[in-house]
N, C-alpha and C positions, 0 to 999 in steps of 0.2 A: 456232716453233710459232705457227700462225695462230689468233688469238682467235676468228675467225669459226667455227671448227670446234666451239666449245662453245656457240654461240649457241642451239642447239636444246635446251639443258638437260642436256647431257652432263656428268657428274661425273668429273673427271679422277682423282679418288682411288679410283674403283671401276671405271671403264670399261675393258674389256679392252684397247683399243687403247693407251691411255696407260700402263696398268700393265704391259703386255708390252713396249712400246717402250722403256721406261726400263731394262730388264734388260741389253741389250748395253752401254749407256752406263755403268751402274754397274759391270758386270763389267770394262770397259776401265779405268775410273778406279781400280778396286781393284788392277789389275795394274801400275799405275805405281809407280815407286820411292817409298818412304816417307822418303827422305833429305832431302827438302825439303817445305815446305808450299806448296800451290798456290793461285792465284787461279782462279776459274771465270769465263770470259768467255762468257756465253750470248748470242750474237748472234741477233737476231730472237726474243727470249725470250717475248714475249706475256705470259701470266700468270705466267711464271717457274717453271712447274711442274717442269721438268727440273732446273734449278739448285737449287731448293729440295730436291728429292729427293736430289741428290748431297750437299748440306750436311747433311741429316738422317741420311744413311747414314754419312758420313765427317766428322763435325765436327772431329776432331782433325787431319785431313789438309789442311784448307782455311783460308786466311786470310779471304778475302772472295769473294762471288759478285757479279759485275757483270752486271746485266740490261740488255741493250742493245736498245732498240726506239724507233723514231721516234714511236710513238703515245703514249708516256708524257707526261702533263701535268706542268707545273711543280709542281703540288701533290703529285703522286705522287712525283716526284723528291725534293722536300724532305722528305716523310714517310719516305723510305727512308734518309735521311742518318743516320749513326750506327748503322745496322743492318748485318748481314752480307749482306743482299740489297739491293745498291745499284743503284738504277735510273738509267739515263743514256740520252740521246738519240743518242749517238755512240760509236764505238769508242774505247777509251782510247788516248791518245798513246803510252803505253808498255805493252806486253804482255810481262811477264817472269815466268818460272816459272809458267806458266798452262796450263790446258786450255781451248782454244777450242771451244765447242760450237755447232754449227749444225744444229738439228733442223728439217728441212724448211724451209729458208731459200733456198737457191740457186735453186730453181725459180721464186721470186718476182721474181728480178732479171733484167732484160734483159741485163745484162752481168755474168755470174756471176764471171768472172775478175777484174774490177775489184775486187770485194769481197775476194776471196782475196788479191790483190796488196796491198791496203790493210792487211789484217791482218798479212801477212808483213813489210811495210815497218815496222810498229810493234813487231815482235817482237824482243826481246833475251833472251839467256839460254836456258833450257831450256823449250821450249813444245811442246805437243801439240795435236792436233785430233781431234774426233769429229764426223762429218757423216752426216746421213741426208737422202735425197731420194726422191721418188716414182719408181717404176721402170716402164719400158716404155711406149712411145707407144701400144701396143695397148690399154692400160688407160685411155686418155684418155676423159674423160666430162664431164658437166655439173658434176661436183664440182670438177674442175680449173678450169673456167671461173669457177665461183663464187668460188674462192680466188685467182683472177687468176694462174694459173701460166703461165709462158712455155714450159715444156718438162717432159718426164719423161726420166729418164736410164736408161742401162744401165751396167754395170760399166765397159766400155771408154770410154764418153763421160765418165763421172765421173773415171776415172783420167786421161784426157787433159787435162782442165782443171786438175786438181790438179798433174800433172807440169809443165805449162806454167807454173804459178805457183810451182814449186820446193818443193812439199810432198812429203815423203818418206813414202810409203805403206807401212804395216805390213801392212794387210789390207783387202780389199774382199769383200763377199758380199751375197747377197740375203736379206732378212728376209720372213717370211710366205710362204714358198714353198708351205707346205701349203694356204694359202688361195688361192693364185694361180688354179688352175683355176676355182674357184667365182666369184671376183671377175671373171675374164676373161669367163666366160659371162654373168654378171649385167650387165656393162657392154656386151657385144655386144647383148644383148636390149634394154637401155634406150636404146641409141643408135639402134636401129631406129625408135623412136618419139620424135623430138625433143621435148623438154619446152618448154613456153612460158615456163618459169621456171627459171633456173639456181639450184640450191640445194645445200646440204651434204648428203652422204649419211651424215654422222655423227649417229646417233640413240641415245637411251637404249634399252637392251634390258631384257627381263625378266631378273631376277637369275639364274635358272637357266641361260638361254641365254648370258648374259654370262659366267657361270662356266665353262661348257663351252668357249666360244671362247677364253677366257683360258687354260685348261689346255692347249689345243692350241698356242696362240701362245707360252706359256711354254716348252713343250718345244722349239718351233722356235727361240726366242731363245737358249736355253741350249745346245742340242746340234747345231743345223744351221748352225754358223758357217763351214762350208766350202762352202756352197751357192752355186755359180756359175751355176746353170741358170736359175732363175726365182724371182720374188718380187714383192711389191707395193711393197716399199721396198728401196733400195740403201744400204748402209752402207760408209763408209770411215773409217779412223783411222790415225794415225801421228804424225810429227813435223814441225814447221815449221822449215825450214832457211833461214838467212839467206844 
């Protein structure tokens, strides 16, 4: 999760995007066996929002959450020591009985397979993954350039890199399918007039509008999990196989 996205004053605890995007992640973690306690490995964690949400929702099902981000300072890392939200600059050497979370991370990497291979190489025991990435090249905009994206994905292209890295996929689908036509049209219009400045499209909204969009996206996140047609985000989850 890119910290740049909240630089415009977006509150992750209320904004429709973060509050709806956490729903599939929490639903998936809830579905995992309760026979073991898990570590959460949140790669590219940024603020740590998603890992903290899992910990708050399922405190008894988790040992620790490891927040992995190259931007963390030594002071931040030291302050997290002794807590259950442990900040680190690199992937743990041993990933065991874990859920590896990558929320909008792979698109930032020139070599996405290299990251997936490194995680799998360190995995021992029972490990799962949950990944989101931006969907469809047709939605490319100044927002992608602002966030330094290399690509947007489709279900087939995401499945391809996961299979090549020996990840066993349980499910893939598109999120925010209801919003797709509006987002597509908005970005087609904005791309007709190139901006002199690349910037984030993530903005605070009026509370009423924010609530309406959240209600739509909550329905999408909970009930349209078989959507293979279109969406703004692509989701994949499953098991990491050695």
